[in-house]
Structure formats: C-alpha cells, structure tokens
DRENDRENTI-659513 format. One record per residue: residue number from 1; residue in three letters; chain; x, y negated, z of N, C-alpha, C in turn. Coordinates in pm, whole numbers, plus 50000, padded with zeros to 5 digits. Example, Ala and Ser with C-alpha at 12.3 -4.5 7.8 and 13.67 -1.06 7.14 Angstrom:
BEGIN
- 1 / ala / A / 51319 / 50569 / 50780 / 51230 / 50450 / 50780 / 51320 / 50330 / 50780 $
- 2 / ser / A / 51285 / 50225 / 50708 / 51367 / 50106 / 50714 / 51290 / 49997 / 50787 $
***
This chain:
BEGIN
- 1 / met / A / 51449 / 52378 / 48943 / 51419 / 52257 / 49019 / 51404 / 52136 / 48928 $
- 2 / asp / A / 51477 / 52135 / 48815 / 51468 / 52022 / 48723 / 51327 / 52005 / 48669 $
- 3 / gln / A / 51263 / 52117 / 48635 / 51127 / 52108 / 48583 / 51031 / 52055 / 48689 $
- 4 / ala / A / 51046 / 52099 / 48813 / 50962 / 52050 / 48921 / 50982 / 51900 / 48941 $
- 5 / leu / A / 51108 / 51854 / 48935 / 51135 / 51711 / 48946 / 51071 / 51634 / 48833 $
- 6 / asn / A / 51084 / 51685 / 48710 / 51025 / 51618 / 48594 / 50874 / 51606 / 48610 $
- 7 / ile / A / 50810 / 51712 / 48656 / 50665 / 51711 / 48673 / 50624 / 51610 / 48779 $
- 8 / leu / A / 50695 / 51610 / 48892 / 50659 / 51520 / 49001 / 50677 / 51374 / 48959 $
- 9 / val / A / 50789 / 51341 / 48897 / 50812 / 51203 / 48853 / 50709 / 51161 / 48750 $
- 10 / ala / A / 50680 / 51248 / 48654 / 50583 / 51216 / 48550 / 50444 / 51193 / 48610 $
- 11 / arg / A / 50406 / 51275 / 48707 / 50275 / 51258 / 48770 / 50268 / 51129 / 48850 $
- 12 / leu / A / 50376 / 51096 / 48920 / 50377 / 50971 / 48996 / 50364 / 50851 / 48905 $
- 13 / leu / A / 50432 / 50854 / 48791 / 50425 / 50741 / 48698 / 50290 / 50734 / 48628 $
- 14 / ala / A / 50236 / 50850 / 48594 / 50110 / 50852 / 48519 / 49989 / 50823 / 48607 $
- 15 / his / A / 49990 / 50877 / 48728 / 49873 / 50865 / 48816 / 49888 / 50755 / 48921 $
- 16 / arg / A / 50008 / 50697 / 48933 / 50041 / 50590 / 49027 / 50063 / 50640 / 49168 $
- 17 / phe / A / 49991 / 50742 / 49211 / 50007 / 50798 / 49346 / 49955 / 50941 / 49346 $
- 18 / ile / A / 50004 / 51021 / 49439 / 49951 / 51157 / 49456 / 49940 / 51185 / 49606 $
- 19 / pro / A / 49848 / 51271 / 49647 / 49832 / 51302 / 49790 / 49957 / 51369 / 49846 $
- 20 / arg / A / 49992 / 51339 / 49970 / 50109 / 51400 / 50030 / 50088 / 51549 / 50055 $
- 21 / arg / A / 49963 / 51596 / 50053 / 49937 / 51740 / 50071 / 49960 / 51817 / 49942 $
- 22 / asp / A / 49978 / 51748 / 49829 / 50010 / 51815 / 49702 / 50138 / 51897 / 49720 $
- 23 / pro / A / 50145 / 52018 / 49663 / 50263 / 52103 / 49685 / 50395 / 52036 / 49649 $
- 24 / leu / A / 50401 / 51965 / 49537 / 50526 / 51900 / 49499 / 50556 / 51781 / 49588 $
- 25 / ala / A / 50453 / 51707 / 49627 / 50475 / 51595 / 49719 / 50524 / 51648 / 49853 $
- 26 / arg / A / 50463 / 51753 / 49900 / 50505 / 51812 / 50027 / 50649 / 51861 / 50018 $
- 27 / arg / A / 50684 / 51920 / 49905 / 50822 / 51967 / 49888 / 50920 / 51850 / 49895 $
- 28 / ala / A / 50881 / 51737 / 49835 / 50968 / 51619 / 49839 / 50986 / 51566 / 49980 $
- 29 / leu / A / 50888 / 51592 / 50067 / 50892 / 51539 / 50203 / 50961 / 51632 / 50302 $
- 30 / ile / A / 50968 / 51761 / 50271 / 51024 / 51855 / 50369 / 51149 / 51927 / 50319 $
- 31 / asp / A / 51174 / 51924 / 50188 / 51291 / 51993 / 50131 / 51400 / 51888 / 50108 $
- 32 / glu / A / 51504 / 51890 / 50190 / 51606 / 51786 / 50186 / 51679 / 51784 / 50052 $
- 33 / thr / A / 51710 / 51900 / 49998 / 51781 / 51907 / 49870 / 51695 / 51852 / 49757 $
- 34 / phe / A / 51569 / 51893 / 49755 / 51477 / 51845 / 49652 / 51458 / 51694 / 49664 $
- 35 / arg / A / 51446 / 51644 / 49788 / 51428 / 51500 / 49808 / 51551 / 51422 / 49760 $
- 36 / ala / A / 51670 / 51473 / 49788 / 51791 / 51405 / 49743 / 51796 / 51398 / 49591 $
- 37 / ser / A / 51757 / 51506 / 49526 / 51755 / 51507 / 49379 / 51650 / 51411 / 49324 $
- 38 / leu / A / 51535 / 51407 / 49391 / 51429 / 51315 / 49349 / 51474 / 51170 / 49365 $
- 39 / asp / A / 51534 / 51137 / 49479 / 51582 / 51000 / 49501 / 51686 / 50962 / 49397 $
- 40 / his / A / 51774 / 51055 / 49363 / 51877 / 51026 / 49261 / 51812 / 51004 / 49125 $
- 41 / arg / A / 51713 / 51088 / 49091 / 51645 / 51075 / 48962 / 51574 / 50939 / 48951 $
- 42 / leu / A / 51506 / 50899 / 49056 / 51436 / 50771 / 49056 / 51534 / 50654 / 49055 $
- 43 / glu / A / 51642 / 50667 / 49132 / 51740 / 50559 / 49141 / 51803 / 50530 / 49006 $
- 44 / glu / A / 51821 / 50631 / 48925 / 51878 / 50611 / 48792 / 51790 / 50522 / 48705 $
- 45 / cys / A / 51661 / 50515 / 48740 / 51566 / 50431 / 48665 / 51530 / 50304 / 48741 $
- 46 / gly / A / 51601 / 50275 / 48849 / 51572 / 50156 / 48928 / 51448 / 50168 / 49015 $
- 47 / leu / A / 51409 / 50290 / 49048 / 51288 / 50314 / 49126 / 51321 / 50380 / 49259 $
- 48 / gln / A / 51224 / 50382 / 49348 / 51238 / 50450 / 49476 / 51104 / 50511 / 49515 $
- 49 / leu / A / 51110 / 50615 / 49597 / 50987 / 50677 / 49645 / 50929 / 50594 / 49758 $
- 50 / leu / A / 50799 / 50569 / 49752 / 50728 / 50497 / 49858 / 50648 / 50599 / 49938 $
- 51 / glu / A / 50683 / 50613 / 50063 / 50610 / 50705 / 50151 / 50637 / 50667 / 50295 $
- 52 / asn / A / 50540 / 50698 / 50379 / 50562 / 50690 / 50522 / 50472 / 50794 / 50587 $
- 53 / pro / A / 50506 / 50844 / 50704 / 50430 / 50955 / 50763 / 50287 / 50919 / 50797 $
- 54 / tyr / A / 50252 / 50789 / 50798 / 50118 / 50746 / 50834 / 50026 / 50734 / 50713 $
- 55 / ala / A / 50084 / 50740 / 50593 / 50006 / 50725 / 50469 / 49969 / 50862 / 50415 $
- 56 / glu / A / 49854 / 50868 / 50351 / 49802 / 50996 / 50300 / 49850 / 51024 / 50158 $
- 57 / his / A / 49917 / 50929 / 50096 / 49966 / 50944 / 49959 / 50112 / 50903 / 49950 $
- 58 / ile / A / 50175 / 50936 / 49838 / 50308 / 50886 / 49806 / 50301 / 50818 / 49670 $
- 59 / ala / A / 50396 / 50729 / 49643 / 50397 / 50656 / 49517 / 50541 / 50621 / 49485 $
- 60 / val / A / 50562 / 50552 / 49373 / 50694 / 50503 / 49337 / 50689 / 50352 / 49321 $
- 61 / gly / A / 50800 / 50287 / 49353 / 50809 / 50142 / 49339 / 50948 / 50102 / 49296 $
- 62 / leu / A / 50964 / 49976 / 49263 / 51094 / 49925 / 49222 / 51189 / 49917 / 49341 $
- 63 / lys / A / 51317 / 49942 / 49315 / 51418 / 49911 / 49414 / 51432 / 49759 / 49421 $
- 64 / pro / A / 51459 / 49703 / 49539 / 51463 / 49557 / 49555 / 51555 / 49487 / 49456 $
- 65 / glu / A / 51669 / 49549 / 49425 / 51765 / 49482 / 49336 / 51717 / 49476 / 49192 $
- 66 / met / A / 51610 / 49548 / 49159 / 51557 / 49546 / 49022 / 51444 / 49446 / 49005 $
- 67 / glu / A / 51394 / 49387 / 49112 / 51275 / 49303 / 49103 / 51298 / 49181 / 49014 $
- 68 / asp / A / 51412 / 49115 / 49030 / 51440 / 48998 / 48946 / 51439 / 49033 / 48798 $
- 69 / trp / A / 51497 / 49147 / 48765 / 51510 / 49187 / 48625 / 51375 / 49224 / 48565 $
- 70 / val / A / 51287 / 49279 / 48646 / 51159 / 49328 / 48594 / 51052 / 49220 / 48595 $
- 71 / phe / A / 51046 / 49143 / 48702 / 50935 / 49051 / 48720 / 50967 / 48908 / 48681 $
- 72 / gly / A / 51085 / 48884 / 48631 / 51113 / 48750 / 48579 / 51193 / 48664 / 48674 $
- 73 / glu / A / 51215 / 48542 / 48632 / 51298 / 48450 / 48708 / 51214 / 48365 / 48802 $
- 74 / gly / A / 51283 / 48301 / 48895 / 51216 / 48209 / 48986 / 51135 / 48281 / 49092 $
- 75 / glu / A / 51039 / 48210 / 49151 / 50961 / 48262 / 49263 / 50821 / 48303 / 49223 $
- 76 / asn / A / 50798 / 48315 / 49095 / 50663 / 48341 / 49046 / 50602 / 48469 / 49103 $
- 77 / trp / A / 50687 / 48570 / 49123 / 50634 / 48701 / 49160 / 50647 / 48731 / 49308 $
- 78 / leu / A / 50697 / 48639 / 49389 / 50731 / 48672 / 49527 / 50610 / 48714 / 49611 $
- 79 / ser / A / 50495 / 48657 / 49586 / 50380 / 48693 / 49668 / 50312 / 48819 / 49619 $
- 80 / asn / A / 50307 / 48839 / 49489 / 50251 / 48962 / 49435 / 50279 / 48966 / 49286 $
- 81 / asn / A / 50271 / 49084 / 49226 / 50286 / 49093 / 49080 / 50171 / 49170 / 49019 $
- 82 / met / A / 50059 / 49173 / 49088 / 49941 / 49243 / 49036 / 49835 / 49146 / 48987 $
- 83 / gly / A / 49872 / 49021 / 48970 / 49775 / 48925 / 48919 / 49673 / 48881 / 49021 $
- 84 / leu / A / 49702 / 48897 / 49149 / 49605 / 48862 / 49253 / 49612 / 48714 / 49286 $
- 85 / pro / A / 49500 / 48642 / 49278 / 49499 / 48502 / 49321 / 49505 / 48492 / 49473 $
- 86 / arg / A / 49519 / 48371 / 49521 / 49540 / 48348 / 49664 / 49430 / 48407 / 49750 $
- 87 / asp / A / 49302 / 48388 / 49711 / 49194 / 48438 / 49796 / 49189 / 48590 / 49797 $
- 88 / ala / A / 49231 / 48654 / 49688 / 49237 / 48801 / 49686 / 49347 / 48852 / 49778 $
- 89 / ile / A / 49461 / 48782 / 49780 / 49570 / 48821 / 49870 / 49525 / 48805 / 50015 $
- 90 / ala / A / 49455 / 48695 / 50044 / 49405 / 48675 / 50180 / 49309 / 48786 / 50220 $
- 91 / leu / A / 49220 / 48826 / 50129 / 49127 / 48936 / 50157 / 49204 / 49065 / 50180 $
- 92 / leu / A / 49308 / 49087 / 50101 / 49390 / 49207 / 50117 / 49454 / 49210 / 50256 $
- 93 / val / A / 49504 / 49096 / 50301 / 49565 / 49089 / 50434 / 49462 / 49120 / 50542 $
- 94 / val / A / 49342 / 49062 / 50528 / 49236 / 49086 / 50627 / 49202 / 49234 / 50633 $
- 95 / leu / A / 49182 / 49297 / 50518 / 49146 / 49438 / 50515 / 49259 / 49525 / 50570 $
- 96 / trp / A / 49382 / 49491 / 50538 / 49496 / 49566 / 50590 / 49499 / 49557 / 50743 $
- 97 / ala / A / 49473 / 49437 / 50795 / 49475 / 49418 / 50940 / 49362 / 49495 / 51008 $
- 98 / leu / A / 49246 / 49501 / 50946 / 49130 / 49566 / 51006 / 49132 / 49718 / 50990 $
- 99 / ile / A / 49203 / 49768 / 50889 / 49203 / 49912 / 50863 / 49334 / 49978 / 50906 $
- 100 / ile / A / 49446 / 49923 / 50864 / 49574 / 49990 / 50885 / 49625 / 49975 / 51028 $
- 101 / leu / A / 49615 / 49855 / 51086 / 49666 / 49837 / 51221 / 49596 / 49929 / 51323 $
- 102 / pro / A / 49461 / 49933 / 51325 / 49394 / 50027 / 51417 / 49426 / 50173 / 51385 $
- 103 / lys / A / 49437 / 50203 / 51254 / 49469 / 50341 / 51216 / 49604 / 50382 / 51271 $
- 104 / arg / A / 49703 / 50292 / 51257 / 49837 / 50323 / 51305 / 49836 / 50349 / 51456 $
- 105 / glu / A / 49759 / 50270 / 51531 / 49751 / 50289 / 51676 / 49688 / 50425 / 51709 $
- 106 / arg / A / 49582 / 50461 / 51636 / 49517 / 50589 / 51662 / 49611 / 50705 / 51629 $
- 107 / gln / A / 49683 / 50694 / 51516 / 49774 / 50802 / 51476 / 49886 / 50819 / 51577 $
- 108 / ile / A / 49943 / 50709 / 51623 / 50052 / 50717 / 51721 / 50001 / 50776 / 51852 $
- 109 / ala / A / 49882 / 50733 / 51895 / 49825 / 50785 / 52018 / 49795 / 50934 / 52005 $
- 110 / arg / A / 49738 / 50975 / 51891 / 49707 / 51117 / 51869 / 49835 / 51200 / 51866 $
- 111 / ala / A / 49939 / 51149 / 51798 / 50066 / 51220 / 51790 / 50127 / 51234 / 51928 $
- 112 / gly / A / 50115 / 51130 / 52011 / 50170 / 51136 / 52145 / 50101 / 51240 / 52231 $
- 113 / arg / A / 49967 / 51247 / 52220 / 49892 / 51344 / 52299 / 49923 / 51488 / 52257 $
- 114 / ala / A / 49944 / 51505 / 52124 / 49968 / 51639 / 52072 / 50114 / 51679 / 52077 $
- 115 / gly / A / 50200 / 51584 / 52114 / 50343 / 51614 / 52117 / 50405 / 51612 / 51980 $
- 116 / asp / A / 50335 / 51551 / 51881 / 50390 / 51542 / 51746 / 50502 / 51440 / 51745 $
- 117 / thr / A / 50603 / 51463 / 51662 / 50710 / 51366 / 51644 / 50744 / 51356 / 51497 $
- 118 / gln / A / 50801 / 51243 / 51460 / 50850 / 51223 / 51325 / 50994 / 51176 / 51332 $
- 119 / ser / A / 51067 / 51225 / 51431 / 51202 / 51175 / 51452 / 51297 / 51218 / 51342 $
- 120 / asp / A / 51271 / 51333 / 51279 / 51358 / 51372 / 51169 / 51289 / 51339 / 51039 $
- 121 / met / A / 51371 / 51304 / 50939 / 51318 / 51250 / 50814 / 51226 / 51348 / 50745 $
- 122 / phe / A / 51258 / 51477 / 50753 / 51184 / 51574 / 50675 / 51093 / 51662 / 50761 $
- 123 / gly / A / 51090 / 51635 / 50891 / 51009 / 51719 / 50978 / 50862 / 51695 / 50960 $
- 124 / ser / A / 50785 / 51799 / 50941 / 50639 / 51784 / 50929 / 50570 / 51912 / 50974 $
- 125 / glu / A / 50630 / 51981 / 51070 / 50563 / 52099 / 51121 / 50434 / 52061 / 51191 $
- 126 / lys / A / 50432 / 51942 / 51253 / 50312 / 51889 / 51315 / 50283 / 51753 / 51251 $
- 127 / pro / A / 50228 / 51752 / 51130 / 50210 / 51624 / 51059 / 50113 / 51531 / 51129 $
- 128 / ile / A / 50134 / 51403 / 51110 / 50046 / 51302 / 51167 / 49908 / 51313 / 51103 $
- 129 / thr / A / 49805 / 51295 / 51183 / 49667 / 51308 / 51136 / 49631 / 51195 / 51041 $
- 130 / his / A / 49561 / 51229 / 50933 / 49513 / 51131 / 50837 / 49362 / 51146 / 50822 $
- 131 / gly / A / 49304 / 51067 / 50733 / 49163 / 51081 / 50703 / 49076 / 50977 / 50771 $
- 132 / glu / A / 48945 / 50987 / 50747 / 48850 / 50887 / 50796 / 48839 / 50886 / 50948 $
- 133 / glu / A / 48875 / 50996 / 51013 / 48874 / 50997 / 51158 / 48972 / 50894 / 51213 $
- 134 / met / A / 49084 / 50876 / 51142 / 49185 / 50780 / 51184 / 49157 / 50640 / 51128 $
- 135 / ala / A / 49095 / 50634 / 51011 / 49070 / 50505 / 50946 / 48926 / 50496 / 50897 $
- 136 / pro / A / 48831 / 50479 / 50988 / 48691 / 50467 / 50946 / 48670 / 50340 / 50865 $
- 137 / gly / A / 48567 / 50339 / 50784 / 48542 / 50222 / 50701 / 48495 / 50102 / 50780 $
- 138 / val / A / 48513 / 49984 / 50719 / 48462 / 49860 / 50779 / 48350 / 49807 / 50691 $
- 139 / pro / A / 48242 / 49755 / 50749 / 48126 / 49711 / 50670 / 48158 / 49589 / 50584 $
- 140 / glu / A / 48120 / 49596 / 50457 / 48140 / 49482 / 50367 / 48069 / 49358 / 50419 $
- 141 / asp / A / 47945 / 49375 / 50467 / 47868 / 49260 / 50513 / 47934 / 49191 / 50631 $
- 142 / ala / A / 47993 / 49270 / 50721 / 48060 / 49211 / 50837 / 48184 / 49133 / 50795 $
- 143 / ile / A / 48259 / 49186 / 50698 / 48379 / 49115 / 50650 / 48338 / 48984 / 50585 $
- 144 / tyr / A / 48231 / 48989 / 50506 / 48188 / 48866 / 50440 / 48137 / 48764 / 50541 $
- 145 / ala / A / 48063 / 48811 / 50641 / 48011 / 48719 / 50742 / 48123 / 48649 / 50817 $
- 146 / asp / A / 48232 / 48720 / 50841 / 48342 / 48663 / 50918 / 48435 / 48578 / 50832 $
- 147 / phe / A / 48458 / 48619 / 50708 / 48562 / 48555 / 50628 / 48516 / 48505 / 50491 $
- 148 / gly / A / 48391 / 48534 / 50454 / 48347 / 48506 / 50318 / 48367 / 48363 / 50272 $
- 149 / lys / A / 48331 / 48265 / 50356 / 48343 / 48126 / 50315 / 48488 / 48085 / 50295 $
- 150 / lys / A / 48576 / 48136 / 50380 / 48718 / 48105 / 50364 / 48779 / 48173 / 50241 $
- 151 / leu / A / 48713 / 48279 / 50197 / 48767 / 48355 / 50084 / 48698 / 48324 / 49953 $
- 152 / gly / A / 48631 / 48210 / 49944 / 48580 / 48164 / 49815 / 48432 / 48184 / 49791 $
- 153 / gly / A / 48358 / 48236 / 49888 / 48215 / 48253 / 49870 / 48179 / 48391 / 49817 $
- 154 / lys / A / 48049 / 48414 / 49799 / 47996 / 48546 / 49767 / 48052 / 48601 / 49636 $
- 155 / ala / A / 48050 / 48519 / 49531 / 48095 / 48567 / 49400 / 48242 / 48604 / 49402 $
- 156 / arg / A / 48325 / 48514 / 49457 / 48469 / 48540 / 49462 / 48499 / 48661 / 49552 $
- 157 / phe / A / 48429 / 48671 / 49663 / 48450 / 48783 / 49754 / 48422 / 48914 / 49684 $
- 158 / ser / A / 48309 / 48923 / 49616 / 48272 / 49046 / 49547 / 48369 / 49078 / 49435 $
- 159 / met / A / 48410 / 48977 / 49359 / 48503 / 48998 / 49248 / 48639 / 49045 / 49300 $
- 160 / asn / A / 48689 / 48980 / 49404 / 48821 / 49017 / 49457 / 48818 / 49155 / 49521 $
- 161 / leu / A / 48709 / 49187 / 49588 / 48697 / 49319 / 49648 / 48697 / 49427 / 49540 $
- 162 / gly / A / 48627 / 49398 / 49431 / 48628 / 49492 / 49318 / 48766 / 49509 / 49258 $
- 163 / gln / A / 48842 / 49401 / 49251 / 48977 / 49409 / 49196 / 49068 / 49490 / 49288 $
- 164 / leu / A / 49056 / 49471 / 49418 / 49137 / 49548 / 49512 / 49103 / 49696 / 49504 $
- 165 / ala / A / 48975 / 49726 / 49482 / 48935 / 49866 / 49467 / 48992 / 49925 / 49338 $
- 166 / lys / A / 48989 / 49848 / 49231 / 49042 / 49895 / 49103 / 49191 / 49923 / 49111 $
- 167 / leu / A / 49264 / 49841 / 49187 / 49408 / 49859 / 49199 / 49447 / 49971 / 49295 $
- 168 / gly / A / 49350 / 50024 / 49370 / 49379 / 50136 / 49458 / 49408 / 50099 / 49601 $
- 169 / phe / A / 49386 / 49972 / 49638 / 49408 / 49931 / 49776 / 49294 / 49977 / 49868 $
- 170 / val / A / 49171 / 49973 / 49817 / 49056 / 50011 / 49899 / 48963 / 50099 / 49819 $
- 171 / ile / A / 48871 / 50163 / 49891 / 48764 / 50242 / 49830 / 48633 / 50189 / 49886 $
- 172 / arg / A / 48538 / 50160 / 49799 / 48407 / 50110 / 49843 / 48307 / 50225 / 49835 $
- 173 / arg / A / 48238 / 50249 / 49947 / 48142 / 50360 / 49951 / 48032 / 50327 / 50050 $
- 174 / asn / A / 47908 / 50322 / 50001 / 47791 / 50298 / 50088 / 47806 / 50171 / 50171 $
- 175 / lys / A / 47850 / 50063 / 50104 / 47865 / 49932 / 50168 / 47972 / 49931 / 50276 $
- 176 / leu / A / 48058 / 50033 / 50276 / 48171 / 50036 / 50366 / 48300 / 50028 / 50284 $
- 177 / ile / A / 48401 / 49965 / 50340 / 48531 / 49953 / 50275 / 48626 / 50048 / 50346 $
- 178 / his / A / 48680 / 50145 / 50271 / 48771 / 50243 / 50328 / 48913 / 50220 / 50276 $
- 179 / glu / A / 49009 / 50276 / 50345 / 49148 / 50269 / 50302 / 49165 / 50336 / 50166 $
- 180 / gly / A / 49229 / 50266 / 50073 / 49262 / 50323 / 49944 / 49399 / 50388 / 49948 $
- 181 / pro / A / 49436 / 50461 / 49843 / 49563 / 50533 / 49842 / 49686 / 50446 / 49860 $
- 182 / leu / A / 49678 / 50318 / 49821 / 49797 / 50233 / 49822 / 49802 / 50133 / 49937 $
- 183 / leu / A / 49697 / 50125 / 50018 / 49691 / 50019 / 50120 / 49802 / 50032 / 50223 $
- 184 / asp / A / 49837 / 50155 / 50259 / 49940 / 50176 / 50362 / 50077 / 50198 / 50300 $
- 185 / leu / A / 50089 / 50186 / 50168 / 50218 / 50203 / 50102 / 50274 / 50074 / 50046 $
- 186 / met / A / 50187 / 49984 / 49999 / 50232 / 49868 / 49924 / 50263 / 49746 / 50008 $
- 187 / ile / A / 50222 / 49745 / 50132 / 50245 / 49629 / 50218 / 50348 / 49666 / 50323 $
- 188 / asp / A / 50445 / 49581 / 50340 / 50555 / 49605 / 50433 / 50505 / 49587 / 50577 $
- 189 / tyr / A / 50482 / 49698 / 50646 / 50428 / 49695 / 50781 / 50519 / 49618 / 50876 $
- 190 / ala / A / 50648 / 49640 / 50865 / 50742 / 49577 / 50958 / 50740 / 49425 / 50949 $
- 191 / lys / A / 50710 / 49372 / 50831 / 50708 / 49227 / 50813 / 50572 / 49166 / 50847 $
- 192 / leu / A / 50465 / 49234 / 50808 / 50333 / 49173 / 50823 / 50272 / 49198 / 50960 $
- 193 / ala / A / 50292 / 49316 / 51016 / 50228 / 49349 / 51144 / 50261 / 49250 / 51255 $
- 194 / pro / A / 50387 / 49211 / 51273 / 50414 / 49115 / 51381 / 50342 / 48982 / 51363 $
- 195 / arg / A / 50327 / 48936 / 51240 / 50258 / 48808 / 51216 / 50112 / 48817 / 51256 $
- 196 / ile / A / 50051 / 48932 / 51231 / 49910 / 48948 / 51265 / 49894 / 48973 / 51414 $
- 197 / ile / A / 49976 / 49060 / 51469 / 49966 / 49093 / 51611 / 49992 / 48970 / 51697 $
- 198 / glu / A / 50081 / 48882 / 51651 / 50113 / 48761 / 51727 / 50013 / 48648 / 51701 $
- 199 / gly / A / 49907 / 48678 / 51628 / 49798 / 48582 / 51613 / 49812 / 48487 / 51498 $
- 200 / ala / A / 49887 / 48527 / 51394 / 49911 / 48435 / 51283 / 49817 / 48458 / 51165 $
- 201 / leu / A / 49716 / 48541 / 51179 / 49629 / 48571 / 51066 / 49556 / 48446 / 51019 $
- 202 / gly / A / 49511 / 48360 / 51111 / 49445 / 48237 / 51070 / 49535 / 48150 / 50984 $
- 203 / glu / A / 49663 / 48145 / 51018 / 49758 / 48068 / 50939 / 49774 / 48127 / 50800 $
- 204 / val / A / 49779 / 48260 / 50794 / 49795 / 48326 / 50665 / 49679 / 48293 / 50572 $
- 205 / leu / A / 49557 / 48292 / 50628 / 49439 / 48266 / 50546 / 49436 / 48123 / 50494 $
- 206 / gln / A / 49503 / 48030 / 50559 / 49497 / 47890 / 50520 / 49614 / 47847 / 50432 $
- 207 / leu / A / 49719 / 47928 / 50424 / 49836 / 47886 / 50348 / 49809 / 47883 / 50199 $
- 208 / ser / A / 49870 / 47788 / 50130 / 49864 / 47782 / 49985 / 49987 / 47853 / 49931 $
- 209 / gly / A / 49965 / 47948 / 49843 / 50079 / 48022 / 49792 / 50137 / 48116 / 49895 $
- 210 / thr / A / 50052 / 48183 / 49971 / 50098 / 48272 / 50075 / 50190 / 48378 / 50018 $
- 211 / gln / A / 50303 / 48398 / 50085 / 50399 / 48496 / 50037 / 50404 / 48613 / 50133 $
- 212 / ile / A / 50298 / 48695 / 50131 / 50300 / 48814 / 50214 / 50387 / 48918 / 50145 $
- 213 / ala / A / 50439 / 49010 / 50225 / 50537 / 49105 / 50172 / 50468 / 49224 / 50109 $
- 214 / val / A / 50408 / 49204 / 49993 / 50347 / 49313 / 49920 / 50456 / 49381 / 49837 $
- 215 / gln / A / 50482 / 49507 / 49863 / 50585 / 49578 / 49789 / 50517 / 49643 / 49670 $
- 216 / val / A / 50528 / 49577 / 49552 / 50451 / 49621 / 49438 / 50528 / 49721 / 49352 $
- 217 / asp / A / 50453 / 49808 / 49291 / 50512 / 49917 / 49214 / 50532 / 49881 / 49068 $
- 218 / ala / A / 50626 / 49952 / 49006 / 50641 / 49946 / 48861 / 50558 / 50060 / 48804 $
- 219 / phe / A / 50428 / 50036 / 48794 / 50340 / 50142 / 48747 / 50355 / 50160 / 48595 $
- 220 / ala / A / 50354 / 50282 / 48553 / 50350 / 50309 / 48410 / 50204 / 50306 / 48366 $
- 221 / asn / A / 50149 / 50186 / 48363 / 50006 / 50170 / 48337 / 49990 / 50052 / 48243 $
- 222 / thr / A / 49942 / 50076 / 48124 / 49931 / 49968 / 48026 / 49832 / 49862 / 48068 $
- 223 / asp / A / 49742 / 49896 / 48161 / 49645 / 49799 / 48208 / 49694 / 49720 / 48329 $
- 224 / ala / A / 49821 / 49744 / 48369 / 49873 / 49673 / 48486 / 49869 / 49524 / 48462 $
- 225 / pro / A / 49824 / 49445 / 48559 / 49812 / 49301 / 48541 / 49947 / 49232 / 48533 $
- 226 / asp / A / 49949 / 49118 / 48467 / 50071 / 49039 / 48457 / 50102 / 48976 / 48591 $
- 227 / val / A / 50226 / 48929 / 48604 / 50267 / 48863 / 48727 / 50202 / 48726 / 48734 $
- 228 / ile / A / 50133 / 48698 / 48845 / 50071 / 48568 / 48868 / 50105 / 48524 / 49009 $
- 229 / ala / A / 50157 / 48406 / 49023 / 50193 / 48358 / 49157 / 50067 / 48336 / 49241 $
- 230 / ala / A / 50078 / 48360 / 49370 / 49966 / 48333 / 49458 / 49931 / 48187 / 49450 $
- 231 / gly / A / 49801 / 48160 / 49442 / 49758 / 48022 / 49428 / 49717 / 47988 / 49287 $
- 232 / glu / A / 49756 / 48072 / 49189 / 49712 / 48051 / 49053 / 49596 / 48145 / 49025 $
- 233 / glu / A / 49513 / 48108 / 48933 / 49401 / 48194 / 48897 / 49387 / 48196 / 48747 $
***
C-alpha cells in the first residue's frame, strides 16, 4: 500500500490533478483504509485531498492552517494566489456560475431520478454522472457580449480567458468554454453559491479587490504564478 500511496501523491503533485476514474483515485475514494492513509500522508506535509462527488477530477491543496506560512503575511493572498488580476477573478466567477451551478442542479436531479445517493463518504456504487452531458460548454461570444465591457474589453477578456485555461479552470474548444479539471474543485461552493443564487453576482463584478473564496492549491509546479492580490496587475 505504501508504494500505491507514493505513486498517487507523486502524480497529484506532478500533474496537479487526476481523473476520479483513475484506479488509484478511485481507490482513494472508495477504500476507507487507503483514504485514511492518504489523508495522513498529505497532512504530514500540510496538504489535503480536494475532491467532491460532483467533480470529475481530484487534486491536492493546502490545509487552511498552512496558508499563512506558505502565502505570506497580511491579506495579499486572500482573494487568490495564482496571480489573477481583478478582471480575471470576475471572469472566473461568471464562468463558474454559468457552468458549475447548472451542472450541480442537473447532477442532483439525475441522481434523484436514478435513486443515487452520496450519503456515505466512500459510497460510489452509483456514482454521480459527469461529462459534457451535465456541463455543456458556453459560447465565448455570448460571454463577451454580456460581460466583456465590464471585464476589461476584448484584449483583456481574451488574455484572461487564456490564463484561466492555462491554469486548468476551463477548456476552450470550438469557440465554446467547457469546465476544466479544477473549476469544481478550487472554488468553495458553499461560500460562493449563495451569493450568486441570491443575486449578488452584479456586486461581485463591481467590487475592487473582490475576495471570492478560491481554494488554491500548493502545486508542485515551477511555473506556478506568484501571489498577487486581486486588483493588482
């Protein structure tokens, strides 16, 4: 089991994320003993497994108590630590709202019709449905038409969208924006969803230094961007 744990942790750190259908990822999700050992191994390094039954991938991130030590002092990193400026964070929120919220509703509805449950932590005999059927792409042109001017214009929109794709939040294909491996893992659904559902998205787009709850990972990636506070560029 030690070798399997070493391989899984190394792959998560090297690749940033792996599909939940991967044999080792699946083992971590359904084998209670293996999961406990994995959590202990990560905890020793100040990390935790990032996963939820609605996401198609798993990843690793910092434990909350390690954030101050890793990302520095003060409030510089509170909004994000991936170097995203304010307009990129706003675009990320818009895309999350347009892709993840409807996807979550479809998955819950499908699970209810099929009698699927996720009441036990490791249960996955009837896994929640994933894929483009649950999260179809949204047209780039439509997003720009609705939000482009608020998000800095054509050049800024294209640049920020490219950056979000590079970081793994979205996938761009045939002028459509699809869910990326990290979109449903890195943003705290419990914190952000109520703000959007209650009609606060307009406020989010207008705030300076918006502090959305992006749960950022400690990626073992030499190209990982430095910490930049929202509102700086």
